[in-house]
N, C-alpha and C positions, 0 to 999 in steps of 0.2 A: 317745092315740097320735097322733092327726091334729095335736094341737098340737105334740108333739115334732117330727114330720115338717116342719110348716111353719116351725118355729124354726130347724131344721137347713138348710133351704133358704134361708131369710133370711141365714143365717150365710154359707153359702156365697156368695149373690150380693153380700153386702157384702165378703166376703174378695176375690171376683174383681173387684168394682169397685176396692177399695183396691189391689189387685195391679196392675191396669190403669193406674191413676193413677201408681203407683210406677214402673212400666216407661215410661209417657210421659215422666215426669220424668228417668229416666235416659237415655232416648232423646235428650232435648231437651239435657241436659248434654252428652252425646257429641257431638250435631251441633254444637252451640256451639263445644266444644273443638276440633272438626274445622274449624270455619269459623275460628276464631281462629288456629290453626295454619297452614291455608292462606293466610290473610290475612299472617301472619308470612313465609312462605315467599315469597309475591308480592313483599312489601316488600324482602326480602333480594334478590330477583331483579332489581328495578327501581333499587333505590338502594344495593345492595351492603352494606347493613347492617341490624341488627336494629332495628325501629321505636323501640322504648324506649331503646336505645342511642344511636340518631340523636337523639331529643330531648333527651337528657341531654348529648350532644355539642354541640349547638346552643346550650344554655343556658351551657354553659362557654366557648363561644367567641362569646358575643353581640356583643362589641365588636371582633372581630377579622375584618372584611370577608370576604375570600375564604375564610379558614379554616372561617367560621361557616357556610358553605353558602349565604347569601344568598337569592339567586332560584333556587338550583338544588334547593330543596326538601330540603337536608340530604344530598343525595347526592354521589358522586365525580364525577359527570359535569360537565365544564366546559361554560360556555356558548360558543357559537359566536362568534368574533370576527373571522373572515375568510373567504377563499376566494371562491367564486363560479365561474361558468361562463365560459369563454373563447369568445368569438365568432368561428366559425371557417368561413369562406364555404366552400361546395362547391367541390370541384375540378372545373372544367368538362370538362378533357380526360379525366381519370380517369373520370368518370362517362359520357362518351360512349363510351368504350372498353368499360366494364361494360354499357351498354346494347346496344351491337352484339353482344356475346359473349352476352348473355341472349337476344337476339332469335333468335340463330343456334341456340339450344338451345330455342327455342319457349317460353321462359320469359317470357311477355309481362307479367305482373305486375311482375317485376323490371326488364325492359327499361323499361316506364313510369315505374317509380320512379326509375330512373337518368336518364331523360330529363328528368323534373320536377326533379331535383336539379341537373342540368346548366343547365337555364333559370333557376333560382333563383340559381346561381352567375352567370350572364351578367347578369340583373337587378341583382344586388348590384354588380357591376363597373361597370355603367352609372350605377347610383345613386352610388357613390362618386366617379366621375369628375365626374359633374354638381356633386356637393358641393364638390368641390375647386375647380371653376371659380367658385364663387360668391364675391363680394366679401368681403374680410376686414372692412370696415367700412361701415356704411350711415348716412348723415345724422349722423354723428359718434358713432354707436354701434358699440362693438366686439362681435364674434362671441363667443357663449357656446359654448367649444368642447365642454362636456359634454353640451350640448343637441343637439348635432350627431346625426342619426339617419338610417339608411337602412333600410328594411323591405321585404319582399316576400313575397308568398304563392307565387310561382313558377309561377303558372297563366296561361301564354299572355299574359304582359306586361299583365296587367290589375290587379295588384296592388301596383305599385312606388310607395313614397312616400319622399320626401326632405324633410327638415325642418332648418331653421336658425333660431336666435335672434340678436338683437342687443339689447343693452340697457344702460342705467344704472339707477340706483336710482328714477329717475322717468319713464324714458321705455324704451318697447320696441317692437322691430319683430320680426315672425315672417315667415318664408317657408315655404310647403309646395308640393311639387310632386308631383303624383300622377296615376296612371292610374285614374281613378275614374268609372265609367260613370253613378253616381247623380247625381255632382256636375255632370258634363258635360251630362247630360240636363236638369237643372234651369237650368243657365246658357243653353244653347242654345235652351231653349223661351221664356226671358225674351228672349233677343236676337232671336229670330224672331216674337215676337208683341207680348207687353205691355210691352216695354222702352221704348217710345216715350212712355210717359206722362209728363209733366213737370208741376211745381207752379210756379204764378207767384207765390205768397205762402206765408208760414209756412216750415217747416223741411223741406227736401228730404232725405229718409233714403236714397234710392237713385237711382241714374241710370245711363244708359250713358255711357261714355267711351272713350277709346283711349289705349293704352300703347305707344310706338314702332310704331305702325300697326296694333296687334292691338286688335280690339273687345273692350271689358271691362265690367264693372260695378263700380260703386263704392256701397259701403253705409256708413252712420253710425250709430251708436248711442252715446247718451251715457254709458252705462257701459262698454262694450267698444271704443269707438274705430271707427277706419276698417277696412273690409275690402275689398279690390280682388281681384276674381277675372278672370284672363285665360285664355281657352281656347288651347291650343296644339295646332293641328292637329285629328285626328278623336277621340283619347282621352285627351290629356293636358291637366292644367290647372295653373296656378301661382296661388296665393292668397296675397296680402300682408295682413299684418294690422298696424295700427299704434296703439299706445296713447299718448295725450298728445302728439299731433302737432298743431301750433298751427292748421293749416288743410288743406284739400284739396289746395292746391298743394304744400305741404311733403310731403303723402303721396305724390303723383303724382311728385315729383322723387326721392324715395327709391326708388320702384319703378323708376323708370328707370335707376338704377344697375346694374340686372342686364341681362346679355346674353341676351335672349329668343331671338333668332335661333340662338345658339350652343346653349342649352338644349334648344331644339326639334330642333336636328341630333342632338344627343347620344342623344335619345330615339328617334330615328328617325322623327318625325313628318314628314309630307308638307305 
């Protein structure tokens, strides 16, 4: 009797284990099918086609550039070939009107934003005026129109930057005009103290000089060429960089092409 009971229990356990294994396998298959189905639906969502059909389509059009899908992963989505954002300076007058209206409504956040946008617009107008006043050619080098740039943070006239480049295949001259407190602090510290050191022999890599009456620092590096930094007033600085200039004299003559007094006046410096 005991033997029959044990035998029956063993059969039940084996059946239960086998049943559990069968159920696990069925569950696994269902999950795999579900994942496969979900994957197909995702493929359809992003590519617009069934994954298997897409693969066959690519093989059939393998030599047909655009029709074959190429870099688009077999989808119908075309690659972007154009567009971009248009640089639109803020409307100064409109922003001032909006700032006043917001202030009257006690909406100080909006008023502050509008004032900032107005300041940004003013800075960009100043920057573009200065850029237009710069010479078209320097030391026989023509300007690179595509490199012209005016940028601003719009915060308290402390982030305006104007940049222009002149170049040929073997020679380059760059000018950057900026309100930059970090640059100004470094240059002024040099001019106020350690800038009087001179070398009597060997290669002189930096020294004080003057450009049209403005105190300046000129530096030379074998790999990057000449760099001439000229403070204009309290917060503005103009930096000239020359690559492949034959001598310091040539570099200085190139810098003297610029109307420093006019630039200083446009920037509102004293």
